Every structure is written in C-alpha cells, then in structure tokens.
C-alpha positions, 0 to 999 in steps of 0.5 A: 512455456512463458513468453519472454519478458520485456527488457528492464527500463530505467526508472530515471528514464521513465521519470524524465519522459513522464506521461509521454513515455507511459502513453507510448509504452502502453501503445506498444503493449496495448494488445496484451493489456486490452486482453487483460482489461477484457477480463473485466469489461465489455465495451469500447467506452469502458476500455478507453476509460480504463486506459485513460485512468491508468495513464493518469494514475501511473503518471500520479504514482511515478514519484513513488516508483522504486528502482527495484520494482519492475516497470511492467509488474508495477504498471500491471498492478495499477491496471488491475486495480483500475479494471476492478474499480471500473467493473463496479462503476454502474455508470459505465456498465449500462451506457453502451452495448457490450462488444461480442466476443469470438472464438477463444475469447468468447470461451475465456469470458465464460471462465471464473474471474480468478481463473481468467486473471491467472491465465492471462497474467501467466500466458499473455503478459508473461509473468512467472508463477511467483510474480502472478501470485504476488499480483493477485495476492495469492500463494504460488500453490493457489496460483498453480491451482488457478492455472490448472483449473482455468486450463481444464475449463477453457479446454472443456469449452473450446473442445466441448464435444470431446471427453478427457479422462487422464489419470488424476494422480498424474495430472497434477504434474502437467504444468511443471512438466510442460514448464520444464520445472519438474524434478528429473525423477518425477519427469521420468515417472510421468513420461513412462506412464504417458508412454503406456497410457493412451488416455493420458497422452490425449489428456496432456496433448490437449492441455498443451494445445490450450497453453499454446492457444493462450501464448499466441492470444495476442496474434488472434486479432480476428477474435478480439476486435481492437478499434483502429483509433483506440489509442488515439481516443485515449490520447484525446481525452488526456489532451481534454483533461490537460486543457481543462485542468489548465483553464481551472487553474487560471480561473481559481487564480483570479478568484483567489486574487479577488478574495485576497483583496476583499479579505485585506479590505475587511481586515483594514476596516476592523470588521473581522476581529479576533474577538469576533471570530472566536465568538462566531466559531464557538457557536457554529463549529461542532469539531473542537479541533476545527473550531480551534483552527478557525478561531486562530484564523487558520484556514476558512470555511469551504462547505464544498459538497459532492454526492454519489449514490446516496452518500454526501461528502462535505469538505468543511475546511482546509489548513495548509502549511509547509508540513501537510495540507489538512482536510476536514470532512463530514460524510453523511449516508442519506439513505441508510444508517451507515458511517463512512470514512476516508482512508488515504492509502492511495486506493480511493483518494486521488489528487489529479494535479498532485505532481504540479502543485504538491511536494512529496519530500514530506509524507503526509501524517496518518490520522486514524479515524476517531471512532470514539469521539463524542462527535461521531457517536451523535448520529448513526449516518454521519461521520466527521474526520480529517485527511492529510495530503502532501504540502503545497509547493507554492503559497496557494493553488487549487486541489483537484480531488477525487474520492472513489472508495469509502470504508464502512465503520462497521466493516467486518468482511475479509479484504482483498489485495486492494483493501476493498470489502463488500461493505465499502462504499464506491462512487465518485466524489470530485472536488476542486479545493482552493487552498492557501498555505500558512507559514511555519517557523524553524529553530535550529537545535544543537544537542547530542545525547546517547541512548544505549551508547548510540549517539542521537542529535537534535537538529531542528524544531519546526512549529507549524499551524497544524503540527509541531516537529522535532527533527533528529538524527541517529548515528549508524556507525556501529553495525553490531548495534543499531537503533532502528526506531525511536519513540517519544512520549511528549514535548514541552516548550516554554512549560506547555506540554504536548503529546507525541503522535504515535503514528507521526515519526518518519524518515527524511530523505537527507544525504548530507551525512551517510553515517546519520539517519534523519527522522522527524517526530510529530506532536500537537501544534504549538503555533504562536509560541516563541520557544526558549527552552525545549524538553523532550521525553523519550518513550522507547527505542527499538534496537537491532543487534548483529549476531550471525550464526549458521545452523546446518539443517539436520532435521526430519519430520520425526526428529526436530532439531534444536540449537541455542541462540541469544540465551534461548533454545530454538526448535526447527521442525520439518513437515512434508506432504509429498509436494512441498516442505515446510520448515517451522522455527519456534520458541514459545518461552518469552519470559527474559528472552533477549530477542523479540524477532530474528532476522534470518534466511534459509539457504539451499545447497548452492548457497542461494536463498530460495524463494518460499511459496508461503510464509507464516508466523505467530506472535504474542504481546507481552506487557511490562508485568509479563502478562501475555495477550493474544494479538489476534483478539478483536478489538485488540486493547493496544492502548490499554497495554502498558509497555507492550512488546511484540514476540515472534513465537513461530515462523515458517516457510514452505518450499516446493521443488528439491532444488529449493530445499534449504540446507542451512539456516542463517541468522544475521541478528535479532531485534528488541525493544527497550522502554525509556523515561529520559528527558532531554533539555535543550536551551534556545536562549 
C-alpha cells in the first residue's frame, strides 16, 4: 500500500555536487513536496519561499549529513521544519491571497494538522509507519491513530452524503489488513467477519478507496495547480542571493582594509594605549567577561542592532580565534517584561555563508545561558549572553547571521519535535558581522599515564584568546574494558589555575592511529602565558565493560523472570494489552551496584533485533554518600550534588505483532562511573 521509496543516494555524491544536486533532486520530487508544503501554506509566494529556504538550509547542513541517514528522510525533516517556521511568519501570511484548493485537496486542507502530516508522509512521500512516526516525533501507535482518524475524516468529507457503520472491534484492524501486515489468525478472523457483515464490507471498501486516492494524489494535477515557472522562480531567488552575498563580501573586504589602515595609524601615534583601553572599558562595559576581552585588545565594540516584533537584538562584540567565533549579545523586549535568550541548536540560528567562511572541523563550545548572573537580574526585559559559532577558515570575513527563534527564560510549555514552545519568540533578525581572527599558540606535550589500567596520553596544549585546550588520547585496544569519557577538574599553568568547562570536552576527527581516540577538553583562557609547567587534575571517568550474557525469555504476565548479572538480581516483567507486548527490565537496588546502565538488545525467534514501537526508562541520581535524588524534580540541583552517579532502575520496550515478540535478551555489557583526584604534572622546559 505504500509507494516505492527512491533509491538510496551516495552521501559523497551529494556533498560533491552541492546545491546543484539539491535543486535537481527537489525539482524531480516537487510534486510530493508541494503537496506536503500545502499542509501548512496556502499561496505561491509562501511556497516559493519554502523551497528557497529549504534548499539553503539543506546546503548549509550538508557537511553534517551522515552516511547512515537516508537523504530523503533528512530532507523531509528540514522541509517540515521550514513549513512550520513559515506558517508562523506573519509577514508572508497576509501578503498574497490564498490559492483555492479543488477536489480532494480541498478536503485534505480541512483535516487536523497532524492528520494531514501523517497521511501525506505515508501515502504521498512513501515513508513507513516507523519513519513517519520518527519525523513527527510520535510513537508508532500514535502514528497509526493519526492515519486511521485522518482516513475516516477525509472519507467523511469526500463522501459527505454517505454514512458508515462498520463494527468498531474490527475497524482497528483495517490498516494492518490493507498494508498486509496483519497476523494470519487475525486476518482470517477479519475476512470471515467481513464476508458475513455487509456494513463492514462497505466500510472497508471506502476506507481502501481513500488510501488509493492518497496514493494517486501526485497524479491529480487538475486539483492542485503548480505554477509552470515555480522552480524557475526559486532558482532565480537563489541566483539573486548568491549575487548579493558576493557583493557584500567585496564591500566588507574594502571596509576591512580601510579600518585596518586607520587602526595601524592610531597604534603608531600612541593614541590607543593599553592603559587607555583598560580605563575606558572599565567605565563603559558592564559584562565582566567581555570587558576583560576588550581591555586585552581582543575584538571590538560593534553594537549591531536588529528589531522584530518589539524585540531588539544587539550584537555587542565578537572575538574570533582558531577554536571558535564568540559573539556577545543583548536582547531587549521593548514591549513586555520578558527575558529572551539565544540557543544555538540549529533551529533558530543560521549562518548563511557558513560553508564559505567557516571550518566545521572543530565543534563550537556550548555556553548555557547564565540565568543567575547579577547582570541578568538587573532588568526584567533585558538578557545578556554569548553564542559560539564555528571558527573562521581565513583571517577575516563577514558573517551573514540570521536569528529566527528566541527562548523565553520562563518557558514552561512542553516542547515539540523542533524544541519550540508557545512562549518562544519567533521573528527575523539579520546581521552582517565583520570578524578578524586572532592567533592561537600550540605547545606539544609528551606524557602518558594510566587510568584503571588504560593508557591516556597528553598530546597538545592550545592557548587561544577565548579558551585553553588540552588535547589528549584514550587507548582503545582493550575491548573488555574501555574509557568512554574522561572529565577534568582543573588545569594549572605556571601556578595559575583555571576550571574545566563542564560542557567543553569533544571528540576530534583524527585518523592517525585507529587504536586511539583523540579528544579535546576546554578550560578558561590563559592567553598571554608562556607555559613552563602544566598540571592537570582528573575529575571522573566513565567506563564501559564487555560482559556478554544471553537470557532465554521465559516470562508470563503472571510470573516475572529474574536472573543474576554483575552481582545484581534483575527482573523481567511482561505486560500484554491485546495489541502489543511490553517487556520491563528493572532493578531498584542501587547500593553497591556495579553497573549504572546496561547495553542490551531484545532478539526475536529469527535472531533479529525487532523494532520497538515505544521505549521508556526510569532512573535516579545518587551522590557520594548514597543519598538518592529524583532526577525529574524541577529545578534539579545538579551542581549542588557531590559526585553524582546516574542509575537506570527501569527500562521497557513495547512490541507489536507476533513476529516481533522477543525470545531472548542479550546483554553485551554495562557502564559505570568512577571519581578521581589524580594530578598529572607535565614539564615543557
């Protein structure tokens, strides 16, 4: 019943051809994507903007496309995101009259939003139930409910003069029956009933007619008009964007040269001395971190402003080095007492020329919003923060930054798949930010130690204006015991100590030695220091142990099963509701427990790992004294807990269909955390 999926495409081929491939691919599939877009948008201007933005976003995100991710699924997720974003853009909603819908498209337009999405993703785009559920971020059960209710609603609108009275107990099996996924015994039972029940015969026949109509939707060109020059108009917008971008780059290069000449002249005459800058910025800059940067001569005052719907964003300054491009911003709500902040998670922050001017080999540092700073307690409608972007490829450039979503400090609403809540602020804030990259200094390190018998080697110290980095390697030659993550407490250089960034450790893409993983840990800046002795103090290590065990499942709803593993007794419970089977693994005894979490798979009778329709878990956090904390309490005092450990107490997986019912549980190993206080001394002399 589902349309055939398009052939998988080589990720390397896509990245090699770039935007040309993206445009051609969307041109080939414009019919189905136009139908998907029509779920949200209603006129040609909006649809052209949707395709235009989607192409730019796909091009921007191409370096992050993984080989394991199907291209069409990835594109659809971006397309849906842009659909939702544009549907909230008031400037496009009123600028042009809506195009009238005809026939079945008019009926689809009247459905609930989530029903339209489910029907089109499944029967027009050709995604499976599980893939569609993933794209809409709902369970497979919920996806099936949306399909069923959507088909019913559409049928009632298309055949409005007819009535349908199928038997409720058999209606729930229609989708599985028509998709040929129903268990044989249930299929026979349904066919026997339908043979005897006239109402169900008519009910199922019209149900199938609706699905057939959806499957052939792309052929109904008489009901959905796509302008003849639609994609040509999109291509023209892309050409204009590229032309405009190149003109801006030339303009800012000229401005940068003029500014550099004037600045050199000022330096030569002694006008702008270090003493003057220290005094000047101590008077004029409130942000203590930005003030320190400016006093040292890093970056410059910009104060670039953009306003949308009563909210003004000011880019105060930018400091760039080989590690990151760090923006300092201020957001003011000029209408109400709201504090908004920028969260850089690719949903509302776009650098349109990122591929041209930035290097994505180093991932930006994550800086959580400082909600408790004195600066952010002064005014109820102003928030000050910082945003890390990729480092520049060259010594200078102009960042074309667009911000479209701001997070409300007091946001409490449940988030959707894209992280938006009703309290978020949407708009369009555009900036052109001139940036000059500052140099960093690297020092080679040559020190190897062991943690829990596993070699750790220190390779490099990088001192940059915005951050200090220790690059280190973890040996991977012992499969039975591995270090998954290593956390540091502090770094001391020439008797000056700085704390580690709790969010700042990341993997480095290094293929020099497959037996070693290369990582970088971030610390506060030590710029200006010439290191002679380096002391590094560890904080904790997360270990992974290989300890395979296979458990034959012999459990019933009345009789749970138990087994011994890693010194603990673990229970397996089985829950059945007539439609699905839920397996629950639990162990609530955490005192002296060797493992914190298990690495496992359920396996069916064919030796395959079946797809679970729903997975859930429960956990608690335990401190060094054995005190337990409910991790779901709000706010959670994580920073106040001494040496916290995260214990899984319950993990469950739900399966639908007899062929997916697991027969075995295979545990591959487990993970555990150990806290450390070792200090490693490294001499550079």
